[in-house]
C-alpha positions in Angstrom: 0.3 0.0 -0.1 2.8 2.4 0.7 4.6 2.1 -2.4 1.3 2.4 -4.3 0.9 5.6 -2.4 4.3 6.8 -3.1 3.6 6.2 -7.0 0.4 8.3 -6.8 2.3 11.3 -5.2 5.1 10.8 -8.1 2.1 11.4 -10.3 0.8 14.2 -8.3 3.9 16.0 -7.8 4.8 15.8 -11.5 1.7 17.6 -12.4 2.5 21.1 -14.1 2.0 24.4 -11.7 -1.2 25.1 -14.4 -2.5 21.8 -14.6 -6.0 23.0 -14.8 -8.4 23.3 -17.6 -8.6 26.2 -19.7 -10.8 28.1 -22.1 -14.4 27.9 -22.5 -16.4 26.1 -20.6 -19.9 24.4 -22.3 -22.6 23.7 -20.0 -25.6 21.7 -21.3 -28.0 22.4 -18.3 -27.6 24.3 -14.8 -30.5 25.0 -12.6 -31.3 24.9 -8.5 -33.5 22.9 -6.6 -34.5 21.9 -3.0 -35.0 18.4 -1.9 -36.7 17.6 1.5 -38.5 19.8 3.2 -41.5 19.7 6.0 -44.4 22.2 6.7 -44.7 23.4 10.0 -47.4 25.5 11.5 -46.6 28.3 14.1 -47.8 30.9 16.0 -44.2 32.8 16.8 -43.1 33.9 13.2 -42.7 37.1 13.7 -42.9 40.0 16.1 -43.1 42.7 13.6 -46.7 44.5 13.7 -46.7 44.4 9.9 -46.0 40.4 9.6 -48.6 37.9 10.9 -47.1 36.2 13.7 -49.1 32.8 12.9 -49.0 30.9 9.7 -47.2 27.5 8.0 -43.3 27.7 7.2 -41.3 25.6 5.7 -37.9 23.4 7.0 -35.5 20.8 6.6 -35.2 21.5 3.0 -31.8 21.0 1.4 -30.6 23.3 -1.5 -29.0 22.2 -4.6 -27.6 24.4 -7.0 -26.3 22.0 -10.2 -24.4 22.2 -13.3 -24.0 19.3 -16.2 -21.1 19.4 -18.7 -22.2 19.3 -22.4 -19.8 16.3 -22.9 -20.5 14.3 -19.2 -18.0 11.7 -18.7 -18.2 11.1 -14.9 -20.5 10.2 -12.3 -22.3 13.3 -10.9 -20.5 14.7 -7.7 -22.6 15.7 -4.9 -20.2 18.4 -2.7 -21.3 19.0 0.7 -19.9 21.7 3.0 -18.8 21.7 6.6 -19.2 23.6 9.8 -20.0 27.3 9.7 -20.1 27.4 6.0 -22.3 26.9 2.9 -21.9 25.6 -0.8 -19.7 28.4 -1.1 -16.7 26.2 -0.1 -16.4 24.4 -3.1 -16.3 27.8 -5.8 -13.9 30.1 -6.4 -11.2 29.9 -3.5 -10.8 33.0 -1.8 -7.7 33.9 -3.5 -9.7 33.9 -6.9 -8.8 30.4 -8.3 -10.9 27.7 -9.9 -12.7 26.1 -7.2 -13.4 22.3 -7.5 -16.9 22.7 -8.6 -15.8 24.3 -12.0 -12.8 22.2 -11.9 -14.6 18.5 -11.4 -17.3 20.0 -14.2 -14.5 20.5 -16.6 -13.4 17.3 -16.3 -16.5 16.0 -16.9 -18.6 15.9 -13.8 -22.2 17.2 -13.3 -21.6 18.8 -10.3 -24.5 19.6 -7.4 -22.9 21.9 -4.8 -25.8 22.0 -1.4 -26.1 24.2 1.3 -27.0 22.0 4.0 -30.4 22.3 5.8 -30.8 25.6 8.0 -27.6 26.9 6.4 -27.1 29.3 4.2 -30.4 29.1 1.2 -31.6 25.9 3.0 -33.9 28.0 5.4 -34.7 26.8 8.7 -37.6 28.6 11.3 -36.9 31.3 13.8 -40.1 30.1 15.8 -38.1 29.0 18.7 -36.4 32.5 19.0 -39.3 34.5 19.0 -41.5 32.3 21.5 -38.6 33.1 23.6 -38.4 36.9 22.5 -42.6 36.9 23.4 -42.3 35.3 26.5 -44.0 31.9 25.7 -41.3 30.0 26.8 -38.4 30.0 28.8 -34.8 31.3 27.9 -33.3 27.8 28.2 -35.5 26.8 25.5 -33.8 29.0 22.8 -32.2 27.0 20.4 -28.4 26.4 19.9 -26.7 28.4 17.2 -23.3 29.2 17.6 -20.2 31.0 15.4 -16.7 30.3 14.7 -14.6 33.2 15.4 -11.3 33.8 13.3 -9.1 33.2 16.1 -10.8 29.7 16.8 -11.4 28.4 13.4 -7.5 29.4 12.9 -6.5 26.2 15.2 -9.3 24.2 13.9 -8.6 24.8 10.3 -5.1 24.1 11.2 -3.4 27.0 9.6 -1.6 27.0 13.2 -1.3 25.4 16.4 -2.9 29.0 17.3 -3.8 32.3 16.3 -1.9 34.1 14.7 0.9 31.4 14.5 1.3 29.7 11.2 2.4 26.0 10.6 5.7 26.0 8.4 4.9 25.3 4.7 1.3 26.3 4.9 -0.1 26.0 1.4 -3.6 27.7 2.6 -3.4 31.4 0.9 -3.6 33.7 4.1 -2.9 36.8 2.3 -6.6 36.3 1.2 -8.1 35.2 4.5 -10.3 38.3 4.7 -12.1 36.3 1.5 -12.4 33.4 3.4 -13.5 34.8 6.6 -16.9 36.4 4.7 -17.7 32.5 3.6 -18.7 31.5 7.6 -22.2 31.9 8.8 -23.9 31.1 11.8 -24.1 27.4 12.5 -27.8 25.3 13.6 -26.5 21.7 13.8 -27.3 21.8 17.8 -30.5 22.5 17.5 -31.5 20.3 14.8 -33.2 16.8 15.0 -31.5 13.4 14.2 -30.5 12.6 12.0 -29.8 15.7 10.8 -32.4 16.5 7.6 -29.5 16.5 5.5 -28.6 13.0 5.7 -32.1 11.8 4.3 -31.5 14.7 1.9 -28.6 13.3 0.5 -29.5 10.0 0.3 -32.8 11.2 -2.0 -30.7 13.2 -4.3 -28.6 9.9 -4.6 -31.5 8.0 -6.2 -32.6 11.1 -8.1 -29.1 11.0 -9.7 -29.2 7.2 -10.4 -25.4 6.9 -9.2 -23.5 9.8 -7.3 -20.7 10.4 -5.3 -21.2 12.1 -2.4 -17.9 14.3 -1.4 -18.2 15.7 1.9 -16.2 17.7 4.5 -15.7 17.9 8.0 -18.7 18.3 9.8 -20.6 16.6 7.3 -18.1 13.9 6.7 -20.3 11.6 8.5 -23.7 12.3 6.6 -22.6 10.2 3.6 -21.8 7.1 5.8 -25.1 7.7 7.2 -27.1 8.2 4.1 -26.0 4.8 2.7 -26.9 3.4 6.0 -30.0 4.5 5.5 -30.7 3.1 1.6 -27.3 2.4 -0.7 -29.6 2.8 -4.0 -28.0 5.8 -5.8 -24.5 6.2 -3.8 -21.9 5.1 -6.1 -19.0 6.1 -4.0 -17.8 8.4 -0.8 -15.2 10.9 -0.7 -15.3 11.9 2.8 -12.3 14.7 3.4 -11.1 15.4 6.9 -14.2 13.7 8.7 -15.4 14.9 11.7 -16.0 11.4 12.6 -16.3 8.1 10.4 -18.3 5.1 11.4 -17.7 3.7 14.6 -15.5 0.5 13.9 -17.7 -1.9 16.1 -20.7 -0.7 14.2 -22.5 -2.5 11.5 -20.4 -2.4 8.1 -22.9 -3.8 6.1 -23.9 -0.8 4.1 -20.2 -0.1 3.1 -20.0 -3.8 1.6 -18.0 -3.0 -2.0 -18.8 0.5 -1.7 -15.5 2.8 -2.9 -14.6 4.9 -0.4 -12.0 7.2 0.1 -11.1 9.4 3.2 -8.6 11.9 2.8 -6.4 14.5 4.9 -3.8 17.2 4.8 -1.0 18.0 6.8 -0.3 18.7 10.5 -3.1 16.0 11.9 -0.8 14.8 14.5 -0.1 18.5 15.6 -3.7 19.0 16.0 -5.5 17.3 19.6 -8.6 17.8 17.7 -7.6 16.0 14.7 -5.4 13.6 16.0 -8.0 11.1 17.1 -10.5 11.4 14.4 -7.8 10.3 12.0 -7.1 6.9 14.1 -10.8 6.6 14.1 -10.7 6.6 10.6 -8.2 4.2 10.4 -9.7 1.6 12.8 -13.2 2.1 10.8 -10.7 1.2 7.6 -9.5 -2.2 8.6 -13.0 -3.1 10.0 -15.0 -2.0 6.8 -12.6 -4.2 4.9 -12.4 -6.9 6.9 -16.3 -7.0 6.6 -15.9 -6.8 2.4 -15.5 -3.0 1.9 -13.3 -1.0 0.0 -12.4 1.7 1.7 -8.7 3.6 1.5 -7.4 6.2 4.2 -5.2 8.6 2.5 -3.3 10.8 4.2 -1.4 13.5 1.9 1.9 14.1 3.8 2.5 10.0 3.7 2.2 10.4 -0.5 5.0 13.5 -0.2 2.3 16.1 -0.3 2.8 18.4 2.6 1.3 21.7 3.6 -2.3 21.2 3.1 -4.5 22.8 6.0 -8.4 21.4 6.9 -9.4 23.5 3.6 -7.3 21.8 1.2 -10.0 22.3 -1.4 -9.2 25.9 -1.3 -5.0 25.3 -0.4 -2.8 27.2 -3.6 -2.3 23.2 -4.7 -6.1 22.2 -4.8 -6.5 21.8 -8.7 -3.1 19.5 -8.3 -5.1 17.6 -5.8 -8.3 17.8 -7.5 -6.5 16.0 -10.3 -4.9 13.1 -8.4 -8.8 13.0 -7.4 -10.5 12.5 -10.6 -7.9 9.9 -11.5 -9.1 7.9 -8.2 -12.9 8.6 -9.1 -12.6 7.3 -12.6 -10.6 4.2 -11.4 -12.9 3.3 -8.2 -16.1 5.1 -9.5 -15.9 5.0 -13.0 -19.1 4.0 -15.2 -19.8 0.3 -14.9 -17.8 0.1 -11.3 
């Protein structure tokens, strides 16, 4: 396995610096839609006299923006963002380079970029806040919403051990960090039901696409595994990038039997107490899944000779070179007919 990873690293390092498709991009179809959602009646929708407080809202829906290339040759990719972010994660990088959504589109993959339920363009309900505001519920019933400060996120995203230290050789474009911070939004995760509404929405979307690869990141890293546990139909593979958690090694491995899975990690993990046990957990899961007939690969970029990548490796300054390697993995592991 180490020899294979070394060969992959050499191939990746041998790519030219400008290894990105260029020229006009021909798109056959593009648009947006929602998956899932449910109607909820409430009497706490507004505290403003001009707007009725009672009525019905739709919640738990997941927004999807899609683009299909004119010459689609690869499987559809569903790109799912992580904590405190939106689908912007996969779009133009903070320093203005091509994002993975466009890159994979140019490589022949239809791309489906989502906003998790209750995030970005996937609206939730503020009724819980208004019930407390109007005195109809105690303060301890306020929804739990959090935001990641620049200083705290610095260590979480592994730009450095703590703010404002920088890991040697870091490949995240810190000169454009101001644009990155603008991407961050409030996170309602801890106020949502179990399973997170995004999970069944991903399952429904995979069935709709009839063979998609679910690509997740960080907080959403576990979601494709949970979607597969709900229903394997339509899921052609999973790419989980630095997941907050992998499935427990002691759990049921049946949903992952024969399913191509890649768990991809960047650098400095051994220097981050938050992430070190998570990588170990993913290695344990891979061993258990593969013993049960799985096809799980755990790839750590420094072990391939690729150093300096942050938690946001899809935005690092070598993001397209990593994407090119990933495109090769997708073709080998999940290509049509696999």
